[in-house]
C-alpha positions in Angstrom: 76.6 38.9 206.0 76.7 39.8 202.4 79.1 37.3 200.6 80.9 40.1 198.9 81.4 41.9 202.1 82.8 38.6 203.8 85.4 38.1 201.1 86.6 41.7 201.3 86.6 41.7 205.1 88.3 38.3 205.2 91.0 39.6 203.0 91.5 42.5 205.0 91.9 40.8 208.2 94.2 38.1 206.7 96.7 40.5 205.2 98.1 43.8 206.3 98.6 46.6 203.7 101.0 45.3 201.1 103.1 46.4 198.2 100.3 44.7 196.0 97.9 47.3 197.3 100.0 50.1 196.4 100.7 48.6 193.0 96.8 48.2 192.5 96.5 52.0 193.1 99.3 53.0 190.9 97.9 50.8 188.1 94.3 52.1 188.4 93.1 53.1 186.0 94.3 50.9 183.1 91.1 51.2 181.1 87.9 53.5 180.5 85.9 54.3 183.5 82.0 54.0 183.2 80.0 56.8 185.1 76.4 55.5 185.4 73.8 58.2 184.9 70.6 56.9 186.4 68.5 59.7 184.7 67.7 60.7 181.0 70.0 63.5 179.5 69.3 67.0 181.0 68.9 66.2 184.6 71.1 67.4 187.5 73.1 64.0 187.6 73.6 64.4 183.7 74.5 68.2 183.7 77.1 67.7 186.5 78.4 64.5 185.5 79.4 65.4 182.0 81.7 68.3 182.8 83.1 66.2 185.6 84.0 63.3 183.3 85.5 65.7 180.6 87.9 67.3 183.3 88.7 63.8 184.9 89.7 62.2 181.3 92.9 64.1 181.1 94.0 63.7 184.6 93.5 59.9 184.7 94.7 59.5 181.0 91.8 57.3 180.3 88.3 57.8 178.7 85.5 58.5 181.1 82.2 57.2 179.6 78.7 58.4 180.6 76.1 55.4 180.4 72.6 56.3 181.0 70.5 53.8 182.6 67.2 55.6 183.4 64.2 54.4 185.1 62.1 54.5 188.4 63.3 57.9 189.5 66.8 57.0 189.4 66.6 53.5 191.1 67.2 51.3 187.9 70.8 52.9 187.4 71.4 52.9 191.2 70.6 49.2 191.3 72.8 48.5 188.3 75.7 50.3 189.9 75.2 48.5 193.3 75.5 45.1 191.4 78.5 46.0 189.4 81.9 44.4 190.0 83.7 46.5 192.7 86.7 47.3 190.8 86.6 51.0 190.3 85.5 50.9 186.7 81.9 51.3 187.2 80.7 54.2 189.1 77.6 55.9 190.0 76.6 59.6 189.8 73.5 60.2 191.8 71.4 62.9 193.6 69.7 63.3 196.8 66.8 60.9 195.9 69.3 58.0 196.3 68.6 58.3 200.2 65.0 57.5 199.9 64.5 54.2 197.7 64.9 51.8 200.5 62.5 53.8 202.7 60.0 53.8 199.9 60.2 50.1 199.6 59.6 49.6 203.2 56.6 52.0 202.9 55.1 49.5 200.5 56.1 46.4 202.4 58.8 45.5 199.8 62.1 44.1 200.3 64.6 46.9 199.3 66.5 46.1 196.0 69.4 48.0 197.5 70.3 50.4 200.3 72.8 53.1 201.1 75.1 50.3 202.6 75.6 49.1 198.9 77.6 52.2 198.0 80.8 53.9 199.1 80.4 57.7 198.9 83.4 59.1 197.1 82.7 62.8 196.7 79.9 65.3 196.8 80.4 67.8 193.8 77.6 70.2 194.0 74.6 71.2 196.5 72.4 73.8 194.9 69.1 75.3 195.6 65.8 74.0 194.3 63.2 76.4 192.7 59.5 76.2 192.0 58.8 77.4 188.2 55.8 77.7 186.2 55.8 78.2 182.3 55.2 81.2 180.3 51.7 80.0 179.4 50.5 80.6 183.0 49.2 83.7 184.6 51.1 83.4 187.9 53.5 86.2 188.8 54.0 84.9 192.5 53.7 82.0 194.7 50.8 83.4 196.4 48.9 83.6 193.1 49.6 79.9 192.3 48.6 78.8 195.7 45.4 80.8 195.5 44.3 79.3 192.0 45.3 75.9 193.5 43.1 76.2 196.4 40.2 77.2 194.2 41.0 74.3 191.6 42.1 71.0 193.5 43.9 68.9 191.0 43.3 71.4 188.3 47.0 72.3 188.1 49.4 69.7 186.9 53.1 69.5 188.2 55.7 67.3 186.6 58.6 65.3 188.3 61.3 63.0 187.7 59.2 60.1 189.3 57.2 58.9 192.4 59.4 59.8 195.5 62.1 61.2 193.3 64.1 64.3 194.1 61.7 66.6 192.2 58.5 65.0 193.6 59.6 65.0 197.4 60.1 68.9 197.7 56.9 69.4 195.7 54.8 67.1 197.9 56.3 68.9 200.9 55.2 72.2 199.5 51.8 71.1 198.8 51.4 69.8 202.2 52.4 72.9 203.8 50.3 75.0 201.6 47.3 72.7 202.1 46.9 72.4 198.2 46.6 69.5 195.9 48.0 69.5 192.3 47.9 66.6 189.9 51.1 64.8 189.5 52.6 63.8 186.1 55.6 61.7 186.9 58.2 61.1 184.1 61.3 59.1 184.0 63.8 62.0 184.8 64.4 65.7 185.3 65.0 66.2 181.6 61.6 64.8 180.5 60.0 66.7 183.5 61.3 69.9 182.2 60.1 69.0 178.6 56.6 68.4 180.0 56.3 71.9 181.6 57.9 73.6 178.5 55.3 71.8 176.3 52.4 72.9 178.8 51.5 69.2 179.7 52.5 70.5 183.0 52.2 73.9 184.5 54.5 73.6 187.6 57.8 72.1 188.2 60.2 71.9 191.3 63.7 71.4 190.0 67.3 72.4 190.5 68.3 76.0 189.7 71.0 74.5 187.5 68.4 72.4 185.2 66.0 75.4 184.9 68.3 78.3 184.7 68.8 78.5 180.9 65.0 78.4 180.5 64.3 80.9 183.2 66.9 83.4 181.4 65.0 82.8 178.2 61.7 83.7 179.6 60.1 80.2 179.0 59.9 79.6 182.8 59.1 81.8 185.7 60.8 81.3 189.1 58.3 81.8 192.0 60.3 80.6 195.1 63.6 78.8 196.1 63.8 75.9 198.8 66.9 77.3 200.2 67.7 79.0 203.5 68.9 82.0 201.5 68.1 83.4 198.2 70.0 81.8 195.2 72.9 83.9 194.1 71.9 83.2 190.4 68.4 84.2 191.3 68.7 87.2 193.7 65.1 88.5 193.0 63.4 85.3 193.7 62.1 84.8 197.3 62.7 81.9 199.4 59.8 79.6 200.6 60.4 80.8 204.0 60.1 84.3 202.9 56.8 83.4 201.1 55.5 81.9 204.5 56.2 78.1 204.0 58.8 76.4 206.2 60.1 74.0 203.5 63.8 73.5 202.9 65.1 71.1 200.3 68.4 71.1 198.2 69.6 68.9 195.4 73.2 67.6 195.5 75.1 65.5 193.1 77.7 63.0 194.4 79.9 60.0 193.1 79.6 56.5 194.5 81.4 53.3 194.3 79.9 49.8 194.9 80.3 48.4 198.1 83.7 46.2 198.3 85.7 48.5 196.1 89.3 48.3 197.4 90.5 50.8 199.7 93.6 51.6 197.4 91.1 52.2 194.6 88.8 54.3 196.7 91.8 56.4 197.8 92.8 56.9 194.1 89.2 58.1 193.1 89.2 60.4 196.0 92.5 62.1 195.0 91.7 62.3 191.1 88.1 63.3 191.8 89.2 66.3 194.1 91.8 67.4 191.4 89.0 67.3 188.8 86.2 69.2 191.0 88.7 72.0 192.0 89.6 73.0 188.4 88.7 76.3 187.0 87.2 74.4 184.1 84.8 72.4 186.2 83.9 75.5 188.5 83.2 77.6 185.4 80.9 74.9 183.9 79.0 74.3 187.1 78.7 78.3 187.5 77.3 78.5 184.0 74.6 76.3 185.0 73.7 78.7 188.0 74.8 75.9 190.2 77.4 75.7 193.2 80.4 73.7 193.6 80.2 72.3 197.1 82.9 69.7 197.1 83.1 67.1 200.0 85.8 64.5 200.2 84.8 60.9 201.4 84.7 61.5 205.4 82.8 64.8 205.2 80.5 63.5 202.4 79.7 60.2 204.4 78.8 62.4 207.4 76.6 64.7 205.3 75.0 61.7 203.6 74.1 60.2 206.8 72.3 63.5 208.1 70.7 64.3 204.8 69.3 60.9 204.5 67.4 61.2 207.6 65.7 64.2 206.2 64.9 62.5 202.9 63.5 59.2 204.8 61.3 61.5 206.8 60.0 63.3 203.7 58.9 59.8 202.3 57.2 58.9 205.4 55.5 62.3 205.6 54.3 61.9 202.0 53.1 58.1 202.7 51.7 56.0 200.0 50.6 57.8 197.0 
């Protein structure tokens, strides 16, 4: 058993809920809270985390600071948060890829640096469709045109991503497998750099969240070919789904808030309460709507169940891709 887990568990069994626990909740937070963003600026965690922090600050009457710790497709920031003191002052904003890191380590015979058990899921903020886009320097007007060209030129087309087995690589790999094509991979260290790569024509294809790409789609710099959702995205009604295009590939990108394992229940309850207030404000909803994303709030119990189910899908995707 993990030492930290033993200490927390022992304290829980040794004492019933007390006035001290209630006082800890009432006193929290008494100083600034740090939200770890595990990706460079411009990625999904960043563009959702910042408006959340802005709304949360006046509610808790303390600064909420975004601290970027990017690297390894989000694993560096996640590992940092997992090792942080479980006092509610260091939290993690992460995305769907948090579920695949341990499976990736197993794939390569490595001891996982952290697992899902190292985190307490506090709240899910958004769950939005992913979209495959090409830049305005490519000739592709449809997914069929892209696939036809890729079949003629294996590895002749470059796609960028946020890193190996990351949230942008997984759906791209699943699509390539379904379409029986092979494009060349340009991994970067986050969604923002992956977007920069396609805008600069260092890559021609990118699978990303609608929220991250929406502004560039509207500006005509990127062309959306298909969405990975069950239904067409509300912000892209003219863009067909993968299923409509003949490929049975579904993948969504969600953003959630996590605390390190061992964070006291009273503080977790306080975080749930204040997070819900922030995520249901008109200010937050408007900010997310402007991104072209969707607020899909889930409180801890429902988020935990969703995360368990979603993780199975992500782990299966990692296994299906195999070693690359």
